[in-house]
C-alpha positions in Angstrom: -53.7 80.5 -35.0 -57.0 81.7 -36.9 -56.2 85.3 -35.9 -59.4 85.5 -33.9 -59.5 87.7 -30.5 -62.7 87.4 -28.7 -62.9 90.0 -25.9 -62.2 88.0 -23.0 -58.8 87.1 -24.5 -58.6 91.3 -25.4 -58.2 92.0 -21.9 -54.8 93.1 -20.9 -53.7 93.4 -25.2 -53.1 97.2 -26.2 -52.8 98.7 -28.4 -51.9 102.3 -30.4 -55.4 104.6 -30.6 -57.1 104.9 -33.8 -55.8 108.2 -34.6 -52.5 107.4 -34.4 -52.0 103.9 -35.8 -53.9 105.9 -39.1 -51.5 108.1 -39.0 -48.3 105.9 -39.4 -47.6 105.9 -43.0 -48.4 103.1 -45.2 -44.8 102.1 -46.5 -43.9 101.7 -43.0 -46.4 98.6 -43.3 -47.2 97.3 -46.9 -44.9 96.1 -49.8 -45.3 97.8 -52.7 -46.4 95.6 -55.3 -44.0 92.9 -57.1 -41.6 92.8 -54.4 -38.8 90.5 -54.6 -36.4 88.9 -52.7 -33.8 86.6 -53.5 -32.3 85.7 -50.5 -34.6 84.0 -47.6 -32.9 85.3 -44.7 -33.0 88.6 -46.4 -36.8 88.0 -47.1 -37.6 87.2 -43.3 -35.6 90.0 -42.0 -37.2 92.5 -44.6 -40.7 92.0 -45.4 -43.5 94.2 -43.7 -46.4 93.5 -41.2 -48.2 94.4 -44.2 -47.6 91.7 -47.2 -49.5 92.8 -50.7 -49.0 89.0 -52.9 -47.7 86.2 -51.6 -45.3 85.6 -55.3 -43.7 82.2 -54.2 -44.0 79.2 -52.0 -40.6 81.3 -49.9 -42.7 84.9 -49.5 -45.4 82.2 -47.5 -42.7 80.5 -45.3 -41.2 83.7 -44.4 -44.5 85.4 -43.3 -46.5 81.9 -42.1 -46.2 80.4 -38.4 -46.6 76.8 -37.6 -50.7 76.0 -37.6 -51.9 75.3 -34.3 -55.6 74.7 -36.4 -57.7 71.6 -36.8 -55.0 69.6 -38.2 -52.1 70.4 -36.9 -48.9 70.4 -39.1 -48.1 72.8 -42.4 -47.8 76.7 -41.7 -50.5 79.0 -42.0 -50.8 82.8 -43.0 -53.8 85.4 -42.0 -55.0 88.2 -45.0 -57.8 90.6 -44.0 -60.3 92.3 -47.0 -61.7 95.4 -46.2 -64.8 95.6 -48.3 -66.3 99.3 -47.3 -66.0 99.7 -50.5 -66.9 96.9 -51.5 -66.1 97.1 -55.7 -62.8 98.0 -54.7 -61.7 95.4 -51.9 -58.4 95.5 -50.0 -56.7 92.7 -49.3 -53.6 92.3 -47.0 -51.5 89.1 -46.0 -50.7 89.3 -42.3 -46.5 88.9 -41.7 -46.9 86.6 -38.4 -43.2 86.7 -38.6 -43.2 90.7 -37.7 -41.6 92.2 -34.9 -41.6 95.1 -33.1 -38.7 95.7 -30.7 -37.7 92.6 -30.8 -41.0 90.8 -30.4 -43.8 90.0 -32.7 -46.9 92.9 -31.8 -50.0 92.1 -31.6 -51.3 93.0 -34.7 -49.2 90.6 -36.2 -51.5 87.0 -34.1 -55.0 88.8 -34.9 -56.9 90.0 -37.4 -58.4 93.0 -35.4 -54.9 94.5 -34.6 -53.8 94.0 -37.8 -57.1 96.1 -39.8 -55.7 98.6 -36.8 -52.5 98.9 -38.0 -53.2 98.8 -42.2 -56.5 99.7 -42.6 -57.1 102.6 -39.7 -60.3 100.1 -38.7 -62.5 102.6 -36.6 -64.7 99.6 -34.8 -64.5 98.6 -31.4 -63.7 94.9 -31.2 -67.1 93.8 -30.7 -68.3 95.3 -33.5 -64.9 94.6 -35.5 -66.0 90.5 -34.7 -69.8 90.9 -35.2 -69.4 92.8 -38.6 -66.7 90.5 -39.6 -67.5 87.0 -38.5 -71.4 86.6 -37.8 -72.7 88.4 -40.6 -73.3 87.8 -44.2 -73.2 91.8 -44.6 -69.6 91.5 -44.0 -67.4 94.7 -43.3 -63.9 93.4 -43.6 -63.3 89.1 -44.4 -60.8 87.2 -42.0 -59.3 84.4 -42.9 -56.0 82.1 -42.9 -53.7 80.3 -45.7 -53.0 76.5 -45.0 -50.1 74.5 -46.0 -51.1 70.7 -46.5 -49.4 67.7 -47.9 -51.6 65.1 -49.0 -51.9 62.0 -50.1 -47.9 61.8 -50.0 -47.2 64.9 -52.6 -44.4 66.9 -53.0 -46.3 70.0 -53.7 -48.2 71.5 -51.4 -52.2 71.7 -51.0 -52.9 76.3 -50.7 -56.0 76.2 -48.3 -58.3 78.9 -48.1 -60.1 78.6 -45.0 -62.0 80.8 -42.0 -62.1 80.6 -38.6 -64.9 77.6 -37.7 -67.7 80.0 -36.4 -67.8 82.6 -39.6 -70.8 82.1 -41.0 -69.7 82.8 -44.9 -71.6 80.8 -46.7 -72.1 79.9 -51.2 -71.6 84.0 -53.2 -69.3 85.2 -49.8 -66.7 82.5 -50.4 -66.8 82.9 -53.9 -65.9 86.6 -53.9 -63.5 85.9 -50.9 -61.5 83.2 -53.0 -61.1 85.0 -56.5 -59.7 88.3 -54.6 -57.1 86.1 -52.5 -56.5 83.5 -55.5 -55.4 85.9 -57.9 -52.3 87.7 -54.7 -50.9 83.8 -54.8 -48.5 82.9 -57.1 -47.1 79.7 -55.4 -45.8 77.3 -58.7 -47.7 73.7 -58.5 -49.6 74.3 -56.2 -53.4 73.1 -56.1 -56.0 75.3 -54.4 -58.9 74.7 -52.2 -61.1 75.9 -49.9 -61.3 73.8 -46.6 -64.4 74.7 -45.0 -64.2 74.6 -41.2 -67.6 74.8 -39.6 -70.4 73.6 -41.4 -72.4 76.1 -42.3 -69.7 77.5 -44.7 -71.6 75.7 -47.5 -70.6 76.3 -51.4 -73.5 74.2 -52.8 -74.6 76.6 -55.0 -71.6 77.7 -56.3 -69.1 74.7 -56.7 -69.3 75.5 -60.5 -67.7 79.1 -59.9 -65.0 77.6 -57.6 -64.4 75.0 -60.2 -63.6 78.1 -62.7 -61.1 79.8 -60.2 -59.5 76.3 -60.1 -60.1 76.0 -56.5 -61.8 72.7 -55.5 -63.7 72.5 -52.1 -61.8 69.6 -49.1 -63.2 69.0 -46.3 -61.8 68.6 -43.2 -62.4 65.1 -42.6 -60.5 64.1 -46.1 -57.3 66.2 -44.9 -57.0 64.4 -42.3 -57.5 61.1 -44.4 -55.4 62.3 -46.6 -52.0 63.0 -44.4 -49.6 60.4 -43.6 -48.5 62.7 -40.4 -50.3 64.1 -37.8 -49.2 64.9 -34.2 -51.0 64.4 -31.7 -48.9 65.8 -28.6 -45.5 67.7 -29.2 -42.6 66.9 -27.5 -38.6 64.7 -27.3 -38.1 61.8 -25.7 -34.9 59.3 -25.5 -36.1 55.7 -26.2 -35.6 52.5 -27.4 -37.7 52.2 -30.8 -39.9 49.4 -31.0 -40.6 48.6 -34.2 -44.7 47.0 -34.1 -43.6 45.1 -30.8 -45.0 41.4 -30.3 -45.2 41.8 -25.9 -46.5 45.0 -25.2 -46.5 43.5 -21.7 -42.6 44.3 -21.7 -42.6 46.9 -22.9 -41.1 50.3 -20.4 -41.0 53.6 -19.9 -37.4 53.3 -21.8 -38.9 52.6 -24.7 -40.9 54.3 -28.3 -43.3 51.7 -29.9 -44.5 51.8 -33.4 -48.1 49.9 -33.2 -50.3 49.5 -36.4 -53.7 50.4 -33.5 -53.0 52.0 -30.4 -53.5 48.8 -27.8 -56.0 50.1 -25.0 -53.9 49.0 -22.2 -50.3 50.6 -23.0 -48.8 51.5 -20.0 -46.1 54.5 -19.5 -43.5 54.4 -22.9 -41.0 57.3 -23.6 -43.4 58.3 -27.1 -45.9 56.4 -29.2 -46.2 56.6 -33.0 -49.3 54.6 -34.5 -50.5 54.0 -38.4 -53.7 54.1 -38.0 -55.6 57.6 -36.3 -55.9 57.7 -32.9 -59.0 58.7 -31.0 -58.1 61.6 -29.7 -60.3 60.8 -26.4 -59.2 57.4 -25.9 -57.1 57.1 -22.1 -54.2 56.4 -23.8 -54.2 59.6 -26.3 -55.5 62.0 -23.3 -53.0 60.3 -20.6 -49.9 60.8 -22.8 -50.8 64.5 -23.2 -51.1 64.3 -19.6 -47.5 63.1 -18.9 -46.3 65.0 -22.1 -44.8 61.7 -23.7 -44.8 62.7 -27.8 -47.2 61.0 -29.6 -47.9 61.0 -33.4 -49.4 59.0 -36.2 -47.5 58.0 -38.9 -49.7 56.5 -41.6 -47.1 55.4 -43.8 -44.9 53.5 -40.3 -44.3 49.9 -40.6 -41.0 47.8 -40.1 -39.5 48.9 -44.0 -40.3 52.6 -43.4 -37.6 54.1 -44.7 -37.1 56.7 -41.6 -37.9 54.2 -38.4 -35.9 50.7 -39.8 -32.4 52.3 -39.7 -33.2 52.6 -35.9 -34.8 49.9 -34.8 -34.3 48.4 -31.4 -31.6 51.1 -31.0 -31.7 54.0 -28.4 -32.9 57.3 -30.2 -33.9 60.8 -29.3 -37.2 61.2 -31.2 -38.9 64.6 -31.9 -42.7 65.3 -32.6 -43.0 68.4 -33.5 -46.6 70.8 -35.4 -44.3 69.8 -38.8 -43.2 67.1 -38.8 -40.4 64.3 -36.3 -37.7 63.6 -35.9 -34.9 60.6 -35.2 -31.3 60.5 -34.5 -29.4 57.8 -32.7 -28.5 58.3 -28.8 -26.7 55.8 -26.7 -27.8 53.8 -23.7 -26.2 55.9 -21.3 -28.7 59.2 -22.3 -31.8 57.2 -22.1 -31.1 56.2 -18.7 -29.8 59.3 -17.6 -33.1 61.1 -19.7 -35.5 58.4 -17.7 -33.7 58.8 -14.3 -34.2 63.1 -14.9 -38.0 63.1 -15.1 -38.0 60.5 -12.1 -35.2 62.4 -10.0 -38.4 64.2 -8.1 -39.5 63.6 -4.8 -42.4 61.4 -3.9 -45.9 63.0 -3.3 -48.2 61.4 -0.6 -51.8 61.3 -1.2 -53.8 62.3 1.6 -57.2 61.4 2.6 -60.0 61.6 5.3 -61.1 59.0 7.4 -64.9 58.2 7.1 -66.9 55.1 7.5 -70.3 56.2 5.9 -71.4 55.0 2.8 -73.4 58.2 1.2 -75.7 58.7 -1.8 -74.7 61.5 -4.4 -77.5 63.5 -2.9 -76.1 63.0 0.4 -73.1 65.1 -0.9 -74.6 67.4 -2.5 -76.9 69.5 0.7 -74.0 72.0 0.8 -72.9 74.2 -1.8 -70.8 72.9 -4.8 -68.1 73.1 -3.5 -69.0 71.6 -0.4 -69.5 68.8 -2.6 -66.3 68.5 -4.5 -64.2 68.6 -0.8 -66.1 65.2 -0.6 -63.3 63.8 -2.6 -60.8 63.8 0.6 -63.1 60.8 1.9 -64.9 59.0 -1.0 -62.5 60.0 -4.3 -63.0 62.5 -6.5 -64.9 60.4 -9.4 -67.5 60.1 -6.5 -67.3 63.7 -5.3 -67.9 64.7 -8.9 -70.8 62.1 -9.4 -72.7 64.6 -6.2 -70.9 67.5 -7.8 -73.0 67.2 -11.4 -76.3 66.3 -9.5 -76.3 69.4 -7.3 -79.5 71.5 -8.2 -77.4 74.7 -9.4 -75.5 72.2 -11.9 -77.7 69.7 -13.6 -79.7 68.8 -11.0 -82.2 66.0 -10.2 -85.9 65.9 -12.0 -87.3 67.5 -8.2 -85.4 70.6 -8.9 -86.8 73.3 -10.3 -85.2 75.6 -13.2 -82.4 72.9 -13.0 -81.2 71.3 -16.7 -83.1 67.8 -15.2 -85.7 69.7 -13.9 -86.3 71.1 -17.7 -86.0 67.3 -19.0 -88.2 65.8 -16.5 -85.3 63.0 -16.0 -82.3 63.3 -14.2 -79.2 63.9 -16.1 -76.7 61.6 -13.5 -77.4 58.6 -12.0 -78.6 58.3 -8.5 -76.2 55.8 -6.0 -74.0 56.1 -3.5 -70.0 56.2 -2.5 -68.4 53.8 -0.5 -65.3 55.9 1.7 -61.7 55.5 1.3 -61.1 54.3 4.5 -63.3 50.8 3.5 -60.7 49.9 1.3 -58.3 50.2 4.2 -60.5 48.3 7.0 -60.4 45.5 4.2 -56.7 45.1 3.3 -56.3 46.0 7.2 -58.3 42.8 8.0 -56.4 40.2 10.0 -57.3 37.4 8.5 -56.0 39.6 5.5 -52.6 40.2 6.6 -50.8 37.9 3.9 -52.5 40.4 1.7 -51.0 43.5 3.4 -47.8 41.7 3.5 -47.9 40.7 -0.3 -48.6 44.9 -1.2 -46.4 46.3 2.0 -43.0 44.3 0.5 -44.1 45.2 -3.2 -44.6 49.2 -3.2 -41.3 48.9 -1.1 -39.5 47.0 -4.3 -41.8 49.0 -7.3 -40.6 52.7 -5.1 -36.6 51.5 -5.1 -36.5 50.9 -8.4 -35.5 47.7 -10.9 -38.4 45.5 -11.2 -38.5 44.5 -14.8 -42.8 45.0 -16.9 -42.5 41.1 -16.2 -41.9 41.1 -12.2 -43.9 43.6 -12.1 -46.9 41.7 -14.0 -46.2 38.6 -11.9 -46.1 40.9 -8.3 -49.4 42.3 -9.0 -51.4 39.7 -10.6 -49.9 37.9 -6.4 -51.8 40.7 -5.2 -54.9 40.7 -7.2 -55.6 37.2 -6.5 -54.9 38.0 -3.0 -57.3 40.5 -2.6 -60.2 38.7 -4.7 -60.2 35.5 -2.3 -60.3 38.3 0.7 -62.7 38.7 3.5 -63.9 42.2 4.1 -64.6 43.2 7.7 -67.9 41.9 10.0 -70.3 44.6 9.4 -69.0 46.5 6.1 -70.9 44.7 2.8 -74.0 44.6 5.1 -73.6 48.6 5.2 -73.1 48.7 1.1 -76.3 46.2 1.2 -78.4 48.4 3.3 -77.6 51.4 1.8 -78.3 50.3 -1.7 -81.3 48.6 -0.8 -82.3 52.2 0.6 -81.4 54.2 -2.8 -81.8 51.9 -5.6 -84.6 50.5 -4.3 -85.7 47.3 -6.1 -82.7 48.2 -8.7 -81.7 44.7 -9.8 -78.2 45.9 -12.1 -75.6 48.2 -10.9 -72.2 49.2 -11.8 -69.1 48.9 -8.9 -66.6 51.4 -10.4 -63.4 53.1 -8.9 -63.4 56.3 -7.0 -59.5 56.1 -5.8 -57.6 58.8 -4.2 -54.9 58.4 -7.3 -57.7 59.6 -9.7 -59.1 62.4 -10.9 -56.7 64.6 -9.0 -54.6 67.4 -9.9 -51.9 66.7 -12.7 -52.6 63.0 -12.8 -56.4 62.1 -13.9 -56.1 58.1 -13.7 -58.1 57.6 -16.6 -58.7 54.5 -17.3 -55.9 52.5 -15.3 -58.7 51.0 -13.3 -61.7 48.6 -13.6 -65.5 48.8 -13.2 -67.3 46.0 -13.1 -71.5 44.6 -13.1 -72.7 43.3 -10.4 -76.6 41.2 -9.9 -77.7 42.5 -7.1 -80.3 39.7 -6.4 -76.5 37.3 -6.5 -75.5 36.1 -2.8 -71.3 36.1 -2.1 -70.4 32.8 -1.9 -69.8 32.5 2.0 -66.0 30.5 0.9 -64.0 30.6 -1.9 -62.3 33.2 -4.2 -64.0 35.7 -6.7 -62.7 35.3 -10.4 -62.1 37.6 -12.9 -63.0 37.4 -16.3 -62.6 37.9 -19.6 -65.7 39.6 -21.1 -65.7 39.2 -24.9 -70.1 40.1 -25.7 -70.8 43.5 -23.8 -68.6 46.6 -25.5 -68.1 48.5 -22.7 -67.3 46.4 -19.6 -64.1 44.4 -20.9 -63.9 42.1 -17.8 -66.3 40.4 -15.1 -66.5 38.7 -11.9 -68.2 35.5 -10.8 -70.2 35.3 -9.0 -71.1 38.0 -10.1 -72.1 39.4 -7.1 -72.0 42.7 -5.0 -69.1 41.5 -2.8 -67.6 40.0 -5.7 -67.7 43.7 -7.8 -66.4 45.6 -4.4 -63.2 43.3 -4.7 -62.4 43.3 -8.4 -62.3 47.2 -8.1 -60.2 46.8 -5.2 -57.8 44.3 -6.5 -58.1 46.7 -9.7 -56.1 49.3 -7.7 -53.0 47.4 -8.6 -53.7 46.4 -12.3 -50.1 46.6 -14.0 -50.4 50.1 -15.5 -51.7 51.3 -12.9 -48.9 51.0 -10.8 -46.6 52.1 -13.5 -48.2 55.1 -14.0 -48.4 56.2 -10.4 -44.4 55.2 -10.5 -43.9 57.5 -13.7 -45.9 60.4 -11.5 -43.6 60.0 -8.4 -46.9 59.4 -6.4 -46.1 57.6 -3.2 -47.7 53.9 -3.4 -47.5 53.8 0.6 -50.4 56.5 0.7 -53.1 55.5 -2.2 -56.5 54.0 -1.2 -59.7 52.7 -3.2 -63.3 54.3 -2.6 -66.2 53.0 -4.7 -68.8 55.1 -7.1 -72.2 52.8 -7.3 -74.7 53.3 -10.3 -77.5 51.3 -11.6 -76.4 49.9 -14.8 -76.7 52.9 -17.4 -78.7 50.6 -19.7 -81.8 49.7 -17.1 -84.3 51.6 -18.7 -83.1 51.4 -22.3 -80.4 50.1 -25.0 -77.9 52.4 -25.2 -77.5 54.3 -28.5 -74.4 56.1 -28.4 -71.4 57.2 -25.6 -70.0 60.9 -26.0 -66.6 62.4 -24.4 -66.8 66.3 -24.3 -63.2 68.4 -23.4 -63.5 71.8 -22.6 -61.0 72.9 -25.3 -60.2 72.0 -28.2 -57.4 69.5 -28.4 -54.3 69.5 -30.1 -54.7 73.9 -31.6 -53.9 77.1 -30.2 -56.6 79.5 -30.8 -59.1 77.6 -31.5 -62.0 78.6 -29.3 -64.6 76.0 -28.6 -65.1 72.3 -27.6 -63.8 68.5 -28.7 -66.3 65.9 -29.2 -65.6 62.6 -29.4 -69.4 60.5 -30.4 -69.3 56.9 -31.3 -72.3 54.5 -32.1 -73.7 51.8 -30.0 -72.4 50.6 -26.7 -68.8 51.0 -27.6 -66.6 53.0 -26.0 -65.1 56.6 -27.1 -62.3 55.9 -24.5 -61.5 52.5 -24.8 -62.7 51.7 -28.5 -62.7 48.2 -29.7 -60.1 47.5 -32.1 -60.4 48.4 -35.8 -62.9 50.9 -34.6 -63.2 54.8 -33.8 -65.2 57.7 -32.5 -66.9 60.7 -35.1 -64.3 63.8 -34.0 -66.2 66.9 -34.0 -65.1 70.6 -33.0 -67.7 72.8 -31.3 -66.7 76.9 -32.0 -67.6 79.3 -30.0 -67.6 82.2 -27.8 -70.3 83.6 -26.0 -74.0 82.4 -25.2 -75.2 85.3 -28.1 -72.9 83.9 -30.7 -73.7 80.8 -33.0 -71.5 77.8 -32.6 -70.5 76.4 -34.9 -69.8 72.2 -35.9 -66.8 70.8 -37.4 -66.9 67.2 -37.7 -62.9 66.2 -38.7 -63.7 62.6 -39.1 -67.1 60.0 -39.2 -67.2 57.0 -37.1 -67.0 53.6 -38.0 -69.0 51.5 -34.7 -67.2 48.6 -35.7 -64.1 46.8 -37.4 -65.9 45.3 -40.3 -68.5 48.0 -41.5 -67.1 51.0 -43.5 -66.7 54.1 -41.7 -69.9 56.5 -42.0 -70.6 58.9 -43.8 -72.5 61.5 -41.4 -72.8 62.4 -38.5 -74.1 60.3 -35.1 -75.9 62.9 -33.5 -78.0 65.4 -35.2 -76.3 68.6 -34.6 -79.4 69.9 -32.0 -78.5 67.4 -30.0 -75.0 68.0 -30.3 -75.2 72.0 -29.3 -77.1 70.2 -26.6 -73.9 68.2 -25.2 -71.9 72.0 -25.6 -74.7 74.1 -23.9 -74.6 71.6 -20.9 -70.8 71.1 -20.9 -70.4 75.2 -20.7 -73.3 75.4 -17.2 -70.6 72.3 -16.0 -68.0 73.8 -16.2 -68.9 77.4 -15.3 -70.3 75.6 -12.0 -66.6 73.9 -11.8 -65.0 77.1 -12.4 -67.4 78.5 -9.3 -66.4 75.6 -7.5 -62.7 75.6 -7.8 -60.6 78.6 -6.8 -57.6 78.6 -9.2 -59.4 77.1 -11.7 -59.5 80.0 -14.1 -59.8 83.7 -13.0 -63.1 85.0 -14.8 -65.9 82.0 -14.4 -67.8 84.3 -17.1 -65.3 83.5 -20.1 -64.3 80.4 -18.8 -65.8 78.5 -21.3 -63.9 79.8 -24.7 -60.6 80.1 -23.1 -58.0 78.8 -24.5 -55.4 80.0 -22.0 -56.8 78.1 -19.2 -54.1 75.9 -17.0 -56.9 72.9 -17.3 -60.0 71.9 -18.9 -63.1 69.3 -17.9 -63.2 65.9 -19.5 -66.8 64.2 -19.3 -68.3 61.0 -20.2 -71.8 60.2 -21.1 -74.4 57.8 -22.7 -77.2 58.7 -24.7 -80.1 56.0 -24.6 -82.2 54.7 -27.3 -85.0 56.8 -25.3 -83.1 59.8 -26.1 -82.1 60.0 -22.4 -78.8 61.7 -21.4 -76.8 59.6 -18.9 -73.9 61.6 -17.2 -71.4 59.2 -16.0 -68.7 61.5 -14.6 -66.7 64.8 -15.1 -63.0 64.8 -13.9 -60.4 68.1 -14.3 -57.4 67.2 -17.7 -54.8 69.3 -17.6 -53.7 68.5 -21.3 -53.8 70.2 -24.7 
């Protein structure tokens, strides 16, 4: 917790009037200098709200709370310096475990209320924030003390850091560090200033910090030195599989340990990886959505002393912010825990009949809410592309005042949506009755339970082969071709994307479960003979390709991907009734039609893996290597954009630099310049506000939605940055993980 309190979060919080706070005797809050305790429990129960010094690691433990900031392990204790009298600054540490009437009060959570209780500060919340975080001429300095165990060391690194948006820099950093450093007496500890925003510079004061025995330790170096990183806290019961040989044999009762996270991992009980994961990858986002524990353990391996004793045995696995636990359990408990998770009714998915193929602009002729409602006919992906193209969201180049109009090009590709009904008509077409029979029999067996991973894989492969050899109903393919010629005249390279009704829906985003296929509009479909699907190792984006590369084969390929093994397993785990699923299509021009792809990016409209850090998470990768499905041995740049309101600055904190190719070293500079990153944040904020207004229940007050850390869900936007400088927004979906 940073202790920062924005105005939006202050609504509903109460504090005693200033006069009442100031009248409280100091002895009620402040510990006398040199306070000592001999028993930890005594210390925990007796320390007051405000502590004068941290004289031992035990004192730090007693006043600190589990960290929930950019590195989700270790512990954190806040501090506040009152510098209204700069010659005599007053420092107090916040006891985050202080209680009143059995509860932790706001004064133990937020710097503002702590300042009112301890120093009797008179400012309003807005004035306090302005004079504490957003100016160099500070009345108050608010920060935190953070513990890190780095490089396998036993002694902690004590990090002094500030809210990511705080503009503190240079000499003021030295002043704050010198005041705080003298009040911390933890033996054997290394001290470091940890800048959490690019603006928190120390270029001219490095020697002064060194004289204080304080090093400068950026976040990316900390992440590179931490052995354990929790990505999704939680607990699971399953069999520990250390470096499994065949991922296709993994089941929902397995907890695999990988070197690198595989791209096509299906439902498992939990995950440990030795390599750092992309937090915005489809697999990690899916772990968050289904609430399965996920962690990085850099020392993981077959000989790890905490893992080896449990290899291939049933275990209870717990991922916490400050560590993980493994303990042996029984086969019966593992089976019972899975049955408990699956013990809920099947959820039927509804959709509305529709035969008309529509352009995205035709979907967007009404209000944004009406545009999103087309998901019932075309699937959420297609409807949400129409939403992005709406004149009040990103708009078209001809929409004056829209982001597209201001830039002089369309931010959202033009294209067309093929309805869900077209898939159902395809499967129900009498010549395809054998395929329909295979699907019906498989769904009955899958929903009855008992299919092994290998049996499931064989059954879905048979279904997919049948779909690729099936025929379209009369006129179905011709309707799509005619609309394609109308909406995208002369376009030769297109992308046929999935838009299932079991995709981008509440509590199940379906990210990465289905396939997209490139097509060439000049290629004609074979009158007889099946379409083929082949691996494509040359394209960084399309991992598989159809042959021939025709519109019809691409459509069949996407239809067949509805029955990908991983998609089936995820739907079963989510208890989706698979007799009610259908596949719509979202067709767009190839993204590199007018220019090569310079970078890919994902923006999630919350700061993942944190508590009370206000802003967005951005993942950026150079070239056409996807963030969502990265090539093995590569990873994307991770950046936190911290902000509160339009009138306050956005800070950018890079927590990891990109590694675009397996054989090249990790970059040392960001993929995109700060101005372009700020543009991505501004556009994402516009999209989220519009989405909030168009989606009842998304957040109570859309004015504050972009900086809200308490929203139940957030948005996941995918886009490409072209070599010619243009942005291409691929999609937006609602994401339920944190």
